[in-house]
C-alpha atoms as one frame of an Amber mdcrd trajectory, in Angstrom:
protein
 -26.945   8.072  11.130 -24.017  10.184  12.127 -20.277   8.943  11.746 -19.850
   8.930  15.585 -22.856   6.622  15.984 -21.630   4.253  13.333 -18.244   4.099
  14.989 -19.699   3.409  18.374 -21.987   0.823  17.196 -19.217  -1.078  15.455
 -16.482  -1.077  17.894 -16.909  -4.877  18.399 -16.133  -5.291  14.718 -12.625
  -3.978  15.328 -12.144  -6.459  18.087 -13.311  -9.289  15.839 -11.067  -8.158
  12.935  -8.049  -7.653  15.294  -8.421 -11.117  16.665  -8.761 -12.697  13.204
  -5.717 -10.829  11.782  -2.569 -13.077  11.807   0.842 -11.717  11.382   4.331
 -13.367  11.936   5.146 -14.295  15.486   8.201 -12.017  15.232   6.047  -8.886
  15.165   6.346  -6.268  17.847   2.691  -5.353  17.061   0.486  -5.848  20.162
  -3.186  -6.441  20.358  -3.621  -2.698  21.452  -1.766  -1.726  18.229  -4.284
  -3.762  16.130  -7.058  -2.137  17.977  -5.719   1.324  17.422  -5.117   0.797
  13.681  -8.590  -0.911  13.410 -10.205   2.021  15.052  -8.644   4.370  12.488
  -9.978   2.013   9.649 -13.376   2.240  11.232 -13.280   5.945  11.309 -12.255
   6.131   7.697 -15.090   3.742   6.825 -17.632   5.968   8.659 -16.464   9.045
   6.809 -16.632   7.353   3.428 -19.855   5.312   4.002 -22.772   6.060   1.770
 -25.883   4.264   2.880 -27.449   4.562  -0.638 -24.626   2.533  -2.205 -23.734
   0.256   0.720 -26.624  -0.858   2.880 -24.609  -2.856   5.427 -22.050  -0.869
   7.235 -20.274  -3.641   8.969 -19.462  -5.412   5.640 -18.317  -2.146   4.216
 -16.218  -1.374   7.284 -14.586  -4.761   7.677 -12.144  -4.318   4.734 -11.248
  -0.751   5.925 -10.359  -2.015   9.361  -8.409  -5.056   8.103  -6.477  -2.865
   5.550  -5.649  -0.326   8.141  -4.227  -2.909  10.439  -2.094  -4.488   7.740
  -1.003  -1.148   6.414   0.173   0.055   9.806   2.088  -3.203  10.225   3.584
  -2.776   6.689   4.603   0.764   7.422   6.363  -0.285  10.559   8.618  -2.782
   8.813   8.775  -1.251   5.326   7.072  -4.282   3.752   5.447  -3.909   0.278
   1.657  -4.148   0.310   1.831  -7.049  -2.143   3.627  -9.224   0.493   0.612
  -8.997   2.816  -2.275 -10.406   1.032  -5.440 -11.924   2.394  -4.931 -15.709
   2.614  -1.395 -15.478   1.524   0.142 -18.054   3.981   3.390 -18.042   2.218
   3.963 -14.256   2.389   7.680 -13.386   2.523   8.408 -11.595   5.842  12.158
 -11.870   5.622  12.383  -7.984   5.837  10.954  -8.271   9.320  13.525 -10.784
  10.302  16.279  -8.585   9.030  14.950  -5.410  10.522  17.071  -3.849  13.311
  17.801  -0.492  14.639  20.582   0.116  12.062  18.100  -0.270   9.223  17.861
   3.165   7.332  14.360   4.419   7.111  13.543   6.294   3.960  12.455   9.323
   6.094  16.074   9.485   7.401  17.531  10.215   3.950  18.094  13.727   2.752
  16.384  14.995  -0.321  19.640  14.866  -2.375  20.210  11.203  -1.196  16.724
  10.306  -2.308  17.308  11.907  -5.694  20.638  10.095  -6.156  18.980   6.767
  -5.382  16.135   7.483  -7.769  18.512   8.535 -10.497  20.395   5.335 -10.150
  17.274   3.366 -10.290  16.002   5.143 -13.381  19.180   4.448 -15.238  18.345
   0.697 -15.071  15.373   1.166 -17.333  15.336   0.904 -21.028  14.919   4.119
 -23.087  11.258   3.109 -23.878  10.501   2.460 -20.204  12.018   5.797 -19.262
  10.075   7.618 -21.840   6.711   5.974 -20.710   7.394   6.518 -17.044   8.401
  10.189 -17.643   5.188  10.744 -19.617   2.917   8.955 -17.168   4.189  10.319
 -13.849   6.015  13.641 -14.769   3.805  14.884 -17.521   0.682  13.198 -15.815
  -0.480  11.813 -19.115  -3.208   9.096 -19.370  -2.285   5.722 -20.670  -4.514
   6.311 -23.720  -2.740   9.613 -24.526   0.794   7.887 -24.312  -0.396   5.117
 -26.491  -1.812   7.473 -29.129   1.328   9.668 -29.107   3.651   6.661 -29.379
   1.496   4.788 -31.858   1.036   1.741 -29.589  -1.723  -0.178 -27.924  -2.842
   0.732 -24.390  -2.122  -2.819 -23.277   1.493  -2.478 -24.532   1.946   0.768
 -22.617   0.419  -0.776 -19.545   2.741  -3.773 -19.711   5.907  -1.589 -20.201
   4.862   0.587 -17.390   4.279  -2.400 -15.153   7.635  -3.938 -16.085   9.400
  -0.610 -15.440   7.780  -0.203 -11.994   8.593  -3.801 -11.077  12.218  -3.179
 -12.125  12.238  -0.109  -9.999  10.801  -1.843  -7.010  13.407  -4.700  -7.239
  16.145  -2.088  -7.443  14.930  -0.356  -4.244  14.586  -3.638  -2.286
């Protein structure tokens, strides 16, 4: 079955997911925005669909559609993905409440300003965290390679990396 045919046969699924998706009442997202984002998710699902692995397309596409709707909403308000979880009724949407036209979007910053912000954030890390982040993301080393080089367990590297990234996320917010 072609991608176009899969998309055409499952347009009702986009409507269903759009109606079911609940976001805060303060959102400027309209039903049409939901439908557009859902359609993009449906097209992505159709492109990635493999009938040999996933026999039921609608089940496969449902998560793509829902994710795309939530992701478009998140992008609009710069909300971390972790704040928008399925069934998370207590998600923190204070960023939406505080959003206004004076909010600086990351795309409005110059490259030098972004580097300066990143440099300030990296300074908050411990020397070990800096080393692991550098090896993982700058040198593109695998967790196991870093662990072997530093003589540590992979779980310790993962935990240190997780803590460093969380610290950086908090510094950005």
